[in-house]
C-alpha positions in Angstrom: 0.2 -0.2 0.0 1.4 3.5 -1.0 2.0 5.9 2.1 0.1 9.1 1.9 2.6 10.6 3.6 2.6 13.6 0.8 -0.4 14.9 1.4 1.2 16.3 4.5 4.2 17.4 1.9 2.5 19.4 -0.3 1.0 22.5 0.1 -1.6 25.0 -2.0 -0.9 29.0 -0.9 -2.6 31.4 -3.5 0.7 33.9 -1.8 3.0 31.7 -2.9 3.8 30.8 -7.0 0.2 32.1 -7.5 -1.5 28.9 -6.0 1.0 26.1 -7.3 1.1 22.9 -5.0 4.4 23.5 -3.6 6.7 21.4 -1.4 5.7 22.6 1.8 8.1 25.1 4.0 9.8 26.0 0.0 8.9 27.7 -2.7 9.7 24.1 -5.3 6.9 23.5 -7.4 5.8 20.0 -7.9 5.5 20.7 -11.2 9.5 21.6 -11.4 10.1 18.5 -9.3 8.0 16.1 -11.9 10.0 17.8 -15.1 13.2 17.5 -13.2 12.2 13.3 -12.5 10.8 13.1 -16.4 14.5 14.5 -17.6 16.2 11.5 -15.8 17.4 13.5 -12.4 18.0 11.0 -10.0 16.0 10.9 -6.2 
């Protein structure tokens, strides 16, 4: 079964990056991380 820890680590706030989902406590968007992984970056 997959862990649901990601729900506690991803936040959406209209004051941060125009409301894009980000990693909690940062300004790093989930979209950016997915792009890096899609381009072959390691975990």
